[in-house]
Structures are given as structure tokens and as C-alpha cells.
Backbone as CSV, one residue per row, in Angstrom:
resi,resn,N_x,N_y,N_z,CA_x,CA_y,CA_z,C_x,C_y,C_z
1,MET,0.631,-1.178,-0.203,-0.054,0.138,0.134,0.632,1.104,-0.126
2,TYR,0.507,2.185,-0.671,1.339,3.401,-0.901,0.310,4.757,-0.518
3,LYS,0.765,5.411,0.320,0.029,6.709,0.574,-0.070,8.001,-0.154
4,ILE,-1.184,8.376,-0.522,-1.050,9.796,-1.151,-0.843,10.821,-0.239
5,LEU,0.414,11.585,-0.393,1.009,12.421,0.458,0.016,13.978,-0.025
6,LYS,0.434,13.775,-1.209,-0.332,15.203,-1.830,-1.228,15.125,-2.852
7,LYS,-2.315,15.859,-3.242,-2.808,15.871,-4.507,-3.835,17.158,-4.492
8,ARG,-3.331,17.538,-6.085,-4.071,18.817,-6.593,-3.954,18.983,-7.847
9,THR,-5.035,19.529,-8.312,-5.569,19.726,-9.589,-4.926,20.758,-10.403
10,LEU,-4.138,20.530,-11.117,-3.148,21.939,-12.016,-4.164,22.192,-13.180
11,ALA,-4.598,21.331,-13.864,-5.457,21.969,-14.910,-6.727,21.097,-15.144
12,GLU,-7.515,21.409,-16.529,-8.983,20.710,-16.298,-8.453,19.192,-16.545
13,ASN,-9.071,18.248,-15.709,-8.603,16.932,-15.927,-7.173,16.517,-15.691
14,ALA,-6.587,17.643,-14.997,-5.013,16.865,-14.986,-4.891,17.139,-13.176
15,ILE,-4.382,16.094,-12.683,-4.669,16.031,-11.263,-2.918,15.209,-10.704
16,GLU,-2.088,16.118,-10.020,-0.894,15.880,-9.660,-1.058,15.004,-8.252
17,TYR,-0.303,13.933,-8.188,-0.163,13.006,-6.929,1.039,12.966,-6.585
18,ARG,1.476,13.081,-5.459,2.844,12.502,-4.618,2.293,11.514,-3.743
19,PHE,3.137,10.545,-4.268,3.068,9.056,-3.285,4.368,9.191,-2.418
20,LEU,3.977,8.289,-1.174,5.169,8.112,-0.175,5.797,6.628,-0.597
21,CYS,7.185,6.978,-1.284,7.674,5.895,-1.510,9.330,6.177,-1.713
22,SER,9.883,6.308,-0.599,11.240,6.874,-0.245,12.209,5.710,-1.157
23,LYS,11.928,4.409,-1.069,12.897,3.737,-1.948,12.889,3.691,-3.168
24,VAL,11.469,4.099,-4.059,11.638,4.281,-5.315,12.357,5.726,-5.574
25,ALA,12.133,6.495,-4.825,12.629,7.798,-5.004,14.267,8.092,-4.834
26,ALA,14.720,7.021,-4.409,16.122,6.808,-4.057,16.711,6.365,-5.343
27,HIS,16.133,5.896,-6.288,16.818,5.095,-7.319,16.259,6.088,-8.732
28,ALA,15.286,6.985,-8.360,14.744,7.564,-9.533,15.489,8.622,-10.114
29,LYS,15.367,8.569,-11.650,16.125,9.472,-12.397,15.076,9.999,-13.282
30,PRO,15.168,11.476,-13.768,14.429,12.164,-15.102,14.036,11.047,-16.359
31,GLY,13.040,10.713,-16.569,12.908,10.381,-17.671,12.182,8.894,-17.402
32,GLN,12.335,8.072,-16.227,12.065,6.942,-15.665,10.491,6.916,-15.378
33,PHE,9.772,5.760,-15.252,8.464,5.888,-15.037,8.125,4.822,-13.896
34,ILE,6.771,4.963,-13.472,6.324,3.815,-12.243,5.087,3.237,-12.997
35,ILE,4.925,2.122,-12.540,3.526,1.404,-12.781,2.796,1.030,-11.625
36,LEU,1.523,1.540,-11.469,0.782,1.457,-10.205,-0.797,0.825,-10.337
37,ARG,-1.121,0.331,-9.304,-2.492,-0.337,-9.447,-3.229,0.526,-8.409
38,VAL,-4.607,0.924,-8.600,-5.434,1.634,-7.843,-6.104,0.616,-6.409
39,ASP,-6.181,-0.391,-6.922,-6.554,-1.504,-6.100,-6.180,-2.721,-6.646
40,ALA,-6.482,-4.143,-5.761,-6.086,-5.446,-5.862,-6.385,-5.911,-7.391
41,GLU,-7.685,-5.438,-7.707,-8.100,-5.843,-9.107,-8.049,-5.070,-10.224
42,GLY,-7.255,-3.854,-9.748,-7.103,-2.841,-11.071,-5.949,-3.361,-12.159
43,GLU,-6.131,-2.455,-13.129,-5.101,-2.635,-14.404,-3.760,-1.829,-13.849
44,ARG,-2.901,-2.258,-14.483,-1.455,-2.041,-14.103,-1.011,-0.819,-15.314
45,VAL,-1.041,0.643,-14.867,-0.905,1.594,-15.838,0.300,2.557,-15.587
46,PRO,1.286,2.898,-16.430,2.677,3.288,-16.440,2.066,4.945,-16.401
47,PHE,2.908,5.761,-15.342,2.954,7.030,-15.550,4.673,7.489,-15.506
48,THR,4.972,8.531,-15.914,6.174,9.073,-15.985,6.212,9.812,-14.609
49,ILE,7.549,9.803,-14.195,7.909,10.386,-12.707,8.015,12.123,-13.374
50,CYS,7.307,12.862,-12.613,7.547,14.281,-12.717,8.406,15.056,-11.702
51,ASP,8.484,14.443,-10.728,9.418,15.179,-9.806,9.994,14.010,-8.732
52,ILE,10.934,14.029,-8.019,11.643,13.400,-6.990,12.046,14.181,-5.967
53,HIS,11.450,13.223,-4.839,11.693,13.809,-3.239,12.397,13.046,-2.399
54,ASP,12.943,13.386,-1.469,13.232,12.548,-0.468,12.286,11.609,-0.206
55,ASP,11.167,11.448,0.078,10.470,10.712,0.631,9.347,9.940,-0.238
56,GLY,9.566,10.353,-1.622,8.691,9.631,-2.883,8.869,10.419,-4.153
57,ILE,7.714,10.257,-5.204,7.841,10.723,-6.125,6.571,11.262,-6.713
58,THR,6.526,12.173,-7.625,5.337,12.876,-8.065,4.770,12.328,-9.494
59,ILE,3.771,12.389,-9.780,3.247,11.911,-11.126,2.300,12.996,-11.499
60,LEU,1.992,13.310,-12.656,0.856,14.098,-13.219,-0.163,13.428,-14.207
61,VAL,-1.467,13.230,-13.886,-2.288,11.989,-14.188,-3.632,12.934,-15.138
62,GLN,-3.812,12.720,-16.284,-4.850,13.234,-17.015,-5.778,12.080,-16.963
63,THR,-6.852,12.708,-16.074,-8.213,11.756,-15.836,-8.959,11.527,-17.222
64,VAL,-8.576,10.316,-17.827,-9.499,10.372,-19.270,-10.143,8.808,-19.477
65,GLY,-9.776,8.003,-18.421,-10.045,6.471,-18.469,-10.549,6.016,-17.285
66,TYR,-10.837,4.736,-17.338,-11.561,4.064,-15.813,-10.499,4.009,-14.933
67,THR,-8.959,3.626,-14.974,-8.101,3.581,-13.746,-8.006,4.955,-13.507
68,THR,-7.673,5.831,-14.264,-7.514,7.353,-13.634,-8.886,7.803,-13.067
69,MET,-9.921,7.559,-13.581,-10.883,8.002,-12.693,-11.299,7.317,-11.431
70,LYS,-10.896,6.256,-11.104,-10.624,5.582,-9.851,-9.792,6.533,-9.009
71,LEU,-8.683,6.416,-9.639,-7.498,7.070,-8.859,-8.043,8.449,-8.611
72,ALA,-8.775,9.044,-9.126,-9.261,10.508,-9.018,-10.152,10.647,-7.675
73,GLN,-10.777,9.505,-7.544,-11.603,9.380,-6.251,-10.898,9.033,-4.767
74,LYS,-9.431,8.760,-5.257,-8.766,8.776,-3.953,-8.458,10.261,-3.315
75,GLU,-8.426,10.557,-2.216,-8.110,11.724,-1.417,-6.467,11.593,-0.557
76,GLU,-6.104,12.724,-0.545,-4.834,12.776,0.320,-5.207,11.890,1.669
77,GLY,-4.111,11.314,1.761,-4.124,10.525,3.184,-4.570,9.133,2.979
78,GLU,-5.241,8.759,1.734,-5.577,7.439,1.457,-4.727,6.736,0.558
79,TYR,-4.651,5.524,0.074,-3.756,4.716,-0.271,-4.152,3.924,-1.464
80,ILE,-3.328,3.722,-2.317,-3.164,3.015,-3.615,-2.787,1.618,-3.341
81,HIS,-3.094,0.520,-3.949,-2.856,-0.861,-3.597,-1.357,-1.225,-3.786
82,ASP,-0.640,-0.828,-5.100,0.605,-1.041,-5.222,1.325,0.019,-6.261
83,LEU,2.602,-0.024,-6.066,3.294,1.042,-6.943,4.780,0.564,-7.231
84,VAL,5.338,0.349,-8.556,6.499,-0.149,-8.818,7.367,0.546,-9.532
85,GLY,8.590,0.673,-9.496,9.637,1.623,-9.919,10.733,1.635,-9.450
86,PRO,11.824,2.546,-9.701,11.484,3.215,-11.267,12.006,2.487,-12.393
87,LEU,11.226,2.441,-13.454,11.340,1.742,-14.555,11.707,2.331,-15.701
88,GLY,12.119,1.828,-16.805,12.718,2.508,-18.278,13.762,2.965,-17.933
89,ASN,14.612,3.709,-19.069,15.923,4.286,-18.838,15.728,5.490,-18.737
90,ALA,16.719,6.177,-17.936,16.758,7.544,-17.654,17.180,8.296,-18.681
91,THR,16.665,9.764,-19.134,16.898,10.461,-19.877,18.455,10.766,-20.085
92,ASP,19.097,10.623,-21.217,20.799,10.767,-21.254,20.930,12.142,-22.401
93,LEU,20.870,13.167,-21.817,20.953,14.360,-22.980,22.522,15.256,-22.526
94,GLU,23.457,14.310,-22.088,24.731,14.606,-21.760,25.496,15.097,-22.858
95,ASP,25.146,14.456,-23.912,26.180,14.903,-25.286,26.006,15.846,-26.075
96,PHE,24.703,16.425,-25.615,24.208,17.825,-26.263,24.374,19.090,-25.628
97,GLY,24.866,20.018,-26.570,25.022,21.288,-25.623,23.613,22.103,-25.518
98,LYS,23.351,23.145,-26.540,21.889,23.600,-26.227,20.519,22.766,-26.651
99,ILE,19.982,22.608,-25.667,18.645,21.901,-25.831,17.439,22.706,-25.774
100,LEU,16.431,22.230,-26.651,15.094,22.780,-26.512,14.266,21.677,-25.999
101,LEU,13.490,22.077,-24.975,12.339,21.231,-24.759,10.957,21.737,-25.279
102,VAL,10.300,20.838,-25.669,8.652,20.993,-26.088,7.844,20.067,-25.480
103,GLY,6.936,20.732,-24.717,5.977,20.078,-24.119,4.540,20.394,-24.574
104,GLY,3.858,19.273,-24.865,2.392,19.361,-25.415,1.441,18.892,-24.261
105,GLY,0.787,19.919,-23.947,-0.315,19.412,-22.850,0.271,18.662,-21.568
106,ILE,-0.212,17.657,-21.394,0.387,16.679,-20.251,1.846,16.660,-20.305
107,GLY,2.087,16.346,-21.530,3.644,16.260,-21.948,4.444,17.060,-21.228
108,THR,4.154,18.171,-20.844,5.147,19.224,-20.243,5.560,18.404,-18.981
109,ALA,4.765,17.867,-18.005,5.195,17.107,-16.916,6.281,16.498,-17.412
110,VAL,6.477,15.673,-18.204,7.666,14.621,-18.597,8.826,15.680,-18.916
111,VAL,8.617,16.883,-19.568,9.857,17.564,-19.762,10.422,18.721,-18.521
112,TYR,9.337,18.781,-17.529,9.574,19.433,-16.608,10.876,19.006,-15.960
113,PRO,11.066,17.486,-15.503,12.271,17.139,-14.722,13.551,17.450,-15.555
114,GLN,13.312,17.525,-16.902,14.738,17.527,-17.695,14.890,18.974,-17.626
115,ALA,13.937,19.915,-17.477,14.381,21.427,-17.324,15.008,21.677,-16.404
116,LYS,14.530,20.947,-15.132,15.034,21.337,-13.757,16.491,20.561,-13.556
117,HIS,16.225,19.316,-14.224,17.941,18.674,-13.889,19.110,19.620,-14.868
118,LEU,18.698,20.008,-16.019,19.411,20.806,-16.797,20.019,21.994,-16.084
119,PHE,19.133,22.584,-15.702,19.346,23.983,-14.953,20.385,23.782,-13.792
120,LYS,20.172,22.783,-12.958,20.827,22.321,-12.050,22.516,22.030,-12.545
121,GLU,22.465,21.490,-13.543,23.832,21.059,-14.139,24.456,22.224,-14.855
122,GLY,23.921,23.393,-14.920,24.567,24.564,-15.402,24.406,24.800,-16.972
123,LYS,23.464,24.150,-17.651,23.148,24.285,-18.979,21.697,24.316,-19.132
124,PRO,21.088,25.793,-18.855,19.498,25.539,-18.729,18.952,25.527,-20.319
125,ALA,17.903,24.871,-20.452,17.149,24.777,-21.982,16.362,25.765,-22.209
126,ASP,15.868,26.145,-23.401,14.937,27.023,-23.987,13.825,25.962,-23.961
127,SER,12.743,26.290,-23.501,11.367,25.728,-23.578,10.338,26.020,-24.132
128,ILE,9.393,25.275,-24.901,8.317,25.499,-25.548,7.154,24.839,-24.924
129,ILE,6.093,25.306,-24.063,4.854,24.470,-23.715,3.790,24.826,-24.421
130,GLY,2.819,24.093,-24.850,1.531,24.486,-25.502,0.294,23.428,-25.208
131,ALA,-0.709,23.898,-25.297,-1.997,23.144,-25.035,-3.060,23.885,-26.033
132,ARG,-4.181,23.041,-26.090,-5.294,23.784,-26.955,-5.778,25.147,-26.422
133,THR,-5.808,25.217,-24.992,-6.381,26.308,-24.198,-5.692,26.844,-22.996
134,ALA,-5.700,27.682,-22.297,-4.968,28.066,-21.348,-5.254,27.351,-20.018
135,SER,-6.466,26.822,-19.933,-6.977,25.760,-18.798,-6.389,24.645,-18.834
136,LEU,-5.506,24.341,-20.052,-5.028,22.787,-20.039,-3.437,23.134,-20.111
137,LEU,-2.744,24.261,-19.538,-1.583,24.298,-19.239,-1.013,23.918,-18.170
138,VAL,0.195,23.370,-17.990,0.568,22.686,-16.695,1.946,23.092,-16.448
139,TYR,2.470,23.341,-15.157,3.962,23.596,-14.872,4.482,24.780,-15.605
140,GLU,3.298,25.901,-15.957,4.110,27.196,-16.622,5.108,28.120,-15.569
141,ASP,5.028,27.899,-14.629,5.847,28.872,-13.537,7.068,27.818,-13.169
142,GLU,6.784,26.432,-12.955,8.029,25.648,-12.868,8.821,25.515,-14.136
143,MET,8.198,25.703,-15.217,9.093,25.508,-16.485,9.953,26.825,-16.500
144,ARG,9.221,28.000,-16.372,9.697,29.376,-16.530,11.081,29.317,-15.611
145,GLN,10.833,28.861,-14.366,11.622,28.890,-13.224,12.862,28.302,-13.726
146,PHE,13.053,27.288,-14.490,14.280,26.193,-14.587,14.693,26.300,-15.985
147,SER,13.811,27.006,-17.002,14.323,27.569,-18.484,15.106,28.789,-18.734
148,GLU,16.098,28.779,-19.454,16.552,29.954,-19.945,15.528,30.853,-20.639
149,ASN,14.766,30.363,-21.461,13.886,31.175,-22.264,12.637,30.206,-22.212
150,LEU,11.502,30.746,-22.047,10.220,29.958,-22.163,9.391,30.510,-23.026
151,CYS,8.583,29.748,-23.980,7.611,30.377,-24.835,6.437,29.491,-24.521
152,VAL,5.088,30.290,-24.439,3.984,29.453,-24.223,3.138,29.908,-25.322
153,VAL,2.366,28.770,-25.969,1.578,28.718,-26.999,0.233,28.071,-26.773
154,THR,-0.884,28.483,-27.267,-1.991,27.930,-27.223,-2.766,27.940,-28.394
155,ASP,-3.699,26.861,-28.839,-4.290,26.776,-30.055,-5.132,28.071,-30.151
156,ASP,-6.094,28.249,-29.159,-6.865,29.273,-29.345,-6.382,31.051,-29.095
157,GLY,-5.015,30.838,-28.644,-4.581,32.240,-28.134,-4.859,32.802,-26.828
158,SER,-5.638,32.078,-25.915,-5.876,32.229,-24.692,-4.915,32.589,-23.565
159,ARG,-3.604,31.914,-23.974,-2.327,32.172,-23.358,-1.196,32.058,-23.890
160,GLY,-0.337,33.249,-23.651,0.841,33.049,-24.701,0.584,33.502,-26.358
161,GLU,1.351,32.980,-27.072,1.011,33.133,-28.215,-0.167,31.991,-29.060
162,LYS,-0.506,32.601,-30.016,-1.595,31.919,-30.779,-1.086,30.696,-31.475
163,GLY,-1.169,29.314,-31.617,-0.351,28.626,-32.634,-0.223,27.348,-32.094
164,PHE,0.332,26.523,-32.738,1.000,25.207,-32.583,2.360,25.490,-31.799
165,VAL,2.799,24.228,-31.002,4.180,24.131,-30.561,5.324,24.168,-31.960
166,THR,4.901,23.351,-32.828,5.543,23.474,-34.318,6.031,24.722,-34.685
167,ALA,4.846,25.376,-35.060,4.983,26.855,-35.766,6.039,27.505,-34.714
168,LYS,5.980,27.541,-33.325,6.696,28.321,-32.659,8.311,27.738,-32.583
169,LEU,8.310,26.530,-32.919,9.695,25.654,-33.016,10.586,26.048,-34.214
170,GLU,9.545,26.182,-35.441,10.228,26.538,-36.785,10.673,27.976,-36.656
171,ALA,9.857,28.778,-35.869,10.315,30.214,-36.071,11.781,30.606,-35.252
172,LEU,11.752,29.705,-34.161,12.882,29.716,-33.409,14.479,29.553,-34.186
173,ILE,13.872,28.479,-34.973,15.060,27.879,-35.893,15.294,28.859,-37.096
174,LYS,14.368,29.652,-37.500,14.584,30.676,-38.590,14.914,31.998,-38.045
175,GLU,14.898,32.109,-36.725,15.490,33.142,-35.952,17.068,33.067,-35.813
176,GLY,17.532,31.927,-36.228,19.048,31.639,-35.871,19.410,30.789,-34.633
177,LYS,18.251,30.674,-33.817,18.631,29.704,-32.718,19.332,28.333,-33.343
178,ASN,20.367,28.085,-32.617,21.143,26.808,-32.863,21.044,25.647,-31.668
179,TYR,20.390,24.826,-32.022,20.254,23.863,-30.863,20.898,22.469,-31.326
180,ASP,21.373,21.592,-30.150,22.118,20.582,-30.670,21.031,19.260,-30.539
181,ALA,19.736,19.630,-30.015,18.885,18.375,-29.808,17.338,19.234,-29.172
182,VAL,16.389,18.515,-29.675,15.120,18.638,-29.328,14.576,17.746,-28.602
183,PHE,14.044,17.695,-27.389,13.429,16.667,-26.650,11.799,16.962,-26.434
184,ALA,10.955,16.299,-27.218,9.510,16.693,-27.431,8.894,15.628,-26.818
185,VAL,7.707,15.861,-26.004,6.828,15.033,-25.377,5.405,15.526,-25.435
186,GLY,4.746,14.612,-25.855,2.952,15.252,-25.763,2.308,14.281,-26.444
187,PRO,1.287,14.375,-27.210,0.404,13.612,-27.967,1.083,12.905,-29.006
188,LEU,0.643,11.622,-29.586,1.439,11.360,-30.750,1.565,12.171,-31.848
189,PRO,0.208,12.812,-32.173,0.450,13.722,-33.325,1.412,14.605,-33.327
190,MET,1.387,15.175,-32.151,2.092,16.358,-31.984,3.524,16.158,-31.691
191,MET,4.033,14.906,-31.490,5.656,14.595,-31.543,5.817,14.025,-32.963
192,ARG,4.876,13.602,-33.872,5.117,13.282,-34.814,5.366,14.368,-36.040
193,ALA,4.394,15.710,-35.579,4.584,17.014,-36.246,5.979,17.639,-36.127
194,VAL,6.163,17.201,-34.550,7.753,17.806,-34.537,8.799,17.286,-35.034
195,ALA,8.623,15.901,-34.860,9.727,15.113,-35.732,9.794,15.357,-37.103
196,ASN,8.761,15.701,-37.789,8.829,15.698,-39.142,9.204,17.196,-39.482
197,LEU,9.234,18.285,-38.772,9.444,19.218,-38.774,11.159,19.454,-38.660
198,THR,11.597,18.911,-37.443,13.021,18.995,-37.382,13.733,18.026,-38.519
199,ARG,13.236,17.024,-38.952,13.737,16.275,-39.719,14.615,16.825,-40.956
200,GLY,13.631,17.795,-41.556,13.972,18.820,-42.601,15.174,19.775,-41.986
201,TYR,15.459,20.054,-40.894,16.688,20.583,-40.541,17.850,20.063,-39.947
202,GLY,17.800,18.892,-40.055,18.635,17.496,-39.712,18.969,17.856,-38.417
203,LEU,17.870,18.370,-37.346,18.032,18.418,-36.040,17.754,17.287,-35.486
204,LYS,18.504,16.995,-34.349,18.362,15.591,-33.428,17.081,15.653,-32.853
205,THR,16.281,14.821,-32.384,15.002,14.813,-31.957,14.739,13.590,-31.068
206,ILE,14.608,13.673,-29.804,14.124,12.518,-29.155,12.692,12.837,-28.628
207,VAL,12.193,11.714,-28.417,10.564,11.752,-28.171,10.361,10.502,-26.968
208,SER,9.397,10.695,-26.154,9.202,9.676,-25.227,7.783,9.292,-25.209
209,MET,7.834,8.046,-25.336,6.767,7.185,-25.883,5.883,6.329,-24.733
210,ASN,4.566,6.682,-24.394,3.862,6.193,-23.548,3.031,5.121,-24.276
211,SER,3.431,4.115,-24.231,2.532,2.942,-25.398,1.709,2.426,-24.093
212,ILE,0.777,1.505,-24.634,-0.050,0.755,-23.667,1.098,-0.368,-23.226
213,MET,0.766,-0.466,-21.656,1.915,-1.397,-21.127,1.313,-2.303,-20.071
214,VAL,1.588,-3.291,-19.699,1.146,-4.193,-18.640,2.268,-4.517,-17.573
215,ASP,3.121,-5.183,-17.946,4.386,-5.635,-17.000,5.403,-4.522,-16.534
216,GLY,5.782,-4.052,-17.983,7.160,-2.938,-17.723,8.283,-3.632,-17.820
217,THR,8.334,-4.944,-18.040,9.468,-5.473,-18.180,10.060,-6.406,-19.378
218,GLY,9.474,-5.882,-20.375,9.608,-6.578,-21.582,8.862,-7.975,-22.150
219,MET,8.118,-8.346,-21.039,7.571,-9.869,-21.193,6.083,-9.600,-21.872
220,CYS,5.377,-8.750,-21.517,4.081,-8.687,-22.326,4.213,-8.664,-23.695
221,GLY,4.973,-7.685,-24.352,5.173,-7.131,-25.700,4.055,-5.980,-25.800
222,CYS,3.095,-5.787,-25.047,2.157,-4.478,-25.411,2.598,-3.526,-25.919
223,CYS,3.695,-3.146,-25.609,4.483,-1.883,-25.609,5.366,-1.611,-26.744
224,ARG,5.111,-2.672,-27.719,6.392,-2.776,-28.816,5.688,-1.795,-29.818
225,LEU,7.076,-1.183,-30.514,6.676,-0.191,-31.614,7.979,-0.372,-32.293
226,THR,7.919,0.425,-33.408,8.644,0.121,-34.491,9.727,1.222,-34.322
227,VAL,10.974,1.059,-34.567,11.924,2.029,-34.381,12.920,1.952,-35.237
228,GLY,13.149,2.591,-36.534,14.417,2.616,-37.429,13.978,0.839,-38.097
229,GLY,12.848,0.586,-38.146,12.499,-0.736,-38.870,12.769,-1.912,-37.929
230,LYS,12.969,-1.582,-36.525,13.233,-2.888,-35.778,11.976,-2.873,-34.654
231,VAL,11.861,-3.580,-34.182,10.974,-4.009,-32.842,11.808,-3.629,-31.747
232,LYS,11.134,-2.481,-30.908,11.595,-2.069,-29.486,10.307,-2.179,-28.745
233,TYR,10.641,-2.353,-27.584,9.766,-2.150,-26.400,10.000,-0.824,-25.412
234,ALA,8.817,-0.077,-25.389,9.073,1.260,-24.537,9.419,1.010,-23.346
235,CYS,9.099,-0.067,-22.782,9.284,-0.400,-21.115,10.699,-0.618,-20.812
236,VAL,11.473,-1.241,-21.723,12.928,-1.736,-21.548,13.891,-0.995,-22.442
237,ASP,13.450,-0.713,-23.758,14.433,-0.400,-24.549,14.442,1.392,-24.467
238,GLY,13.209,2.007,-23.980,12.716,3.438,-24.075,12.557,3.796,-22.530
239,PRO,11.836,4.556,-22.297,10.888,5.035,-22.949,11.268,6.171,-24.252
240,GLU,12.214,6.522,-24.338,12.490,7.619,-25.288,13.640,7.219,-26.475
241,PHE,13.237,7.643,-27.651,13.573,6.999,-28.705,13.940,8.289,-29.875
242,ASP,14.673,7.991,-30.885,14.961,8.909,-31.892,13.687,9.090,-32.437
243,GLY,13.342,10.255,-32.598,11.930,10.737,-33.060,11.813,10.319,-34.553
244,HIS,12.931,10.748,-35.392,12.904,10.586,-36.821,12.909,8.980,-37.321
245,LEU,13.166,7.699,-36.172,13.044,6.665,-36.764,11.745,6.162,-36.177
246,VAL,10.732,6.446,-35.274,9.579,6.049,-34.796,8.853,5.711,-35.717
247,ASP,7.912,4.914,-35.844,6.933,4.770,-36.832,5.476,5.252,-36.155
248,PHE,5.147,6.455,-36.158,4.458,7.088,-35.509,2.864,6.622,-36.264
249,GLU,2.586,6.159,-37.218,1.485,5.732,-37.722,0.958,4.355,-37.037
250,GLU,2.013,3.461,-36.882,1.887,2.333,-36.212,1.433,2.378,-34.913
251,ALA,2.309,3.563,-34.112,1.964,3.525,-32.783,0.822,4.225,-32.140
252,MET,0.156,5.165,-33.181,-1.300,5.772,-33.252,-2.327,4.621,-33.401
253,ALA,-1.890,3.792,-34.396,-3.081,2.615,-34.562,-3.031,1.832,-33.201
254,ARG,-1.979,1.290,-32.654,-1.887,0.501,-31.746,-2.519,1.214,-30.324
255,SER,-2.251,2.754,-30.255,-2.979,3.199,-29.002,-4.455,2.949,-28.989
256,ARG,-5.185,3.065,-30.116,-6.537,2.914,-30.079,-7.063,1.233,-29.805
257,THR,-6.177,0.562,-29.502,-6.517,-1.039,-29.393,-7.787,-1.327,-28.440
258,TYR,-7.740,-0.688,-27.366,-8.595,-1.013,-26.449,-9.674,0.052,-26.309
259,VAL,-9.723,0.687,-27.280,-10.935,1.901,-26.857,-12.332,1.406,-26.475
260,GLU,-12.734,0.299,-27.352,-14.180,0.043,-27.010,-14.218,-0.411,-25.237
261,GLN,-13.533,-1.297,-25.153,-13.046,-2.083,-23.700,-13.141,-0.728,-22.715
262,GLU,-12.383,0.360,-22.819,-12.265,1.311,-22.082,-13.282,2.018,-21.877
263,LYS,-14.288,2.278,-22.772,-15.544,2.833,-22.770,-16.599,1.979,-21.892
264,GLU,-16.433,0.632,-22.000,-17.430,-0.040,-21.226,-16.931,0.019,-19.944
265,HIS,-15.666,0.053,-19.267,-15.295,-0.090,-18.390,-15.784,1.697,-17.457
266,ILE,-15.662,2.715,-18.307,-15.894,3.982,-17.692,-17.479,3.791,-17.409
267,CYS,-18.274,3.247,-18.154,-19.688,3.344,-17.916,-20.155,2.500,-16.988
268,ARG,-19.472,1.363,-16.679,-19.552,0.481,-15.124,-19.448,1.327,-14.070
269,LEU,-18.199,2.216,-14.186,-17.590,2.894,-13.298,-18.935,4.088,-12.740
270,SER,-19.037,4.674,-13.950,-20.034,5.751,-13.627,-21.529,5.489,-13.327
271,GLY,-21.948,4.303,-13.694,-23.212,3.656,-13.701,-23.964,4.154,-14.913
272,ALA,-23.488,4.868,-16.082,-24.041,5.128,-17.227,-24.155,4.027,-18.114
273,PRO,-25.392,3.868,-18.936,-25.546,2.728,-19.911,-24.317,3.271,-20.884
274,LYS,-24.048,1.971,-21.404,-22.931,1.907,-22.633,-23.735,2.467,-23.653
275,LYS,-23.097,3.660,-24.435,-23.428,4.134,-25.531,-23.258,3.487,-26.869
276,GLY,-24.192,2.950,-27.828,-23.980,2.429,-28.956,-23.295,3.207,-29.936
């Protein structure tokens, strides 16, 4: 059993949880993830670690599915059944000089620990964070604190500049900004768009793949994806990969595998009849 030390809503359907798990925290590094179960019968769901503390770790969860809805019903001081981690490989940006971090929606929670780490290492990154609208932005103040320069964009212009993160990225490149690498995290279409853009500029691009996952040890094969024509597993080979080599079309198709089952479980939880 793992205790929820803190719980706060950061944006629409985006809830931050801090868990008491000092042993996990002692070994965790930016870029790694945990897998949790809300109760004994619950599914195992992965979440990237977005902050590390002496007594535990923090994750940011988008409340969109059955398990995340059950987790949202938990309050501070209550417990989830189990939590395992840290899993996956830590981010390695040591070989790059100037880095641009790009976070889309809740993906900002994944680039945030990178911004914090790079800042402490004495080479703060430039950052772009974006969302559909201002109410969906997360970690804006934190990203500003740990970035050399922060650009905020929203699709509707309700916060920062109006437009997509890709448009701002291209504008920075055309302004003469010289980056050694881009680290982009967000919805699959966003990461694909970033990779397609940077490919034309020969700019190294790293993405974090949050694939469907069960065991997190490479045994189940659910998180497989194709990278550079080879089968890889997000849990043990990633979660980060060369964005120019990821088959995003396949990844997006696989992400929709259990859509109908998810709808059915949500209906059971809410007590609403399933819609045809």
C-alpha cells in the first residue's frame, strides 16, 4: 500500500499526485516511470515520474479513462494498492550542448524534470510548452523557473502566442537559434509533427513514447513499437527514442486497441448505460 501525500488539480482533468515511496525515489532519475494499481483488481498503468523528493515521487495524471477516474476518487491520506519503479531508462542528454524542450499538454510534466535537471547542471534549456487552451496548461511557472527562455503557446491564443508548438519551433530555428537537440513530449500527433519538422533541418529529436503497457519488464510485448525498422519495447528499450526513426502511424493505431473496452469500463464505473 502506498500513501497519497499530496493531491492537487493543476488543469482541467490533470491531477498531480505525490506518493510516499522513499525507496523508489532513492533510485529514480528524470525520464523513468512507475506502474501503479489503484486496487488489487485494478489494471497496471504506467506514469512518468515528473518530480523526485526525499520521501517519494510525483506524477501528473490526465483523468480520461477507467483507472485514472478511480485514482481521482482517492484523496490525500488514502492509499493505492501498489506501485513499482523506477522503470525504463533515464534520459541522457549529456552529449548535447544547447537543448530545446517541447511539451504539449500533459507532456509538459515529462519535460519538466529535464528542465530542472539541466538547470542544476548549469546548462538551462530553452522551452516551448503548449496546449489547446489556457486551462490545459501545466507547470508553466515551474518551467519558467528552470528554463533559460520559455515560450508559451495555445491553439486558441488564450495564453501566450496563438498557434502550435511546431510553428513556434520553426520560428525559433528561422530566427537563428542553434540547438543541438530537441526533446519533445506530448500527444502522438504532436510528436510526429515535431519530428517531421526537425527532420528537414537535420536536428536531432528525442521523443518519449507512452505506449500501452502491462508488466513494464518487456515480457508482455504490449508496448512494442517500430523504431528504425526494428521492433522495440517502450518499457525496457525506452521510453525515449529517436523521433525520426519512430513509426508514428503504427504507434497511433496501436494506441486505439482498447478504446471500446475502455468505454465499457468507464460506463460501469459511472453507472451510465453504454452508448452504441
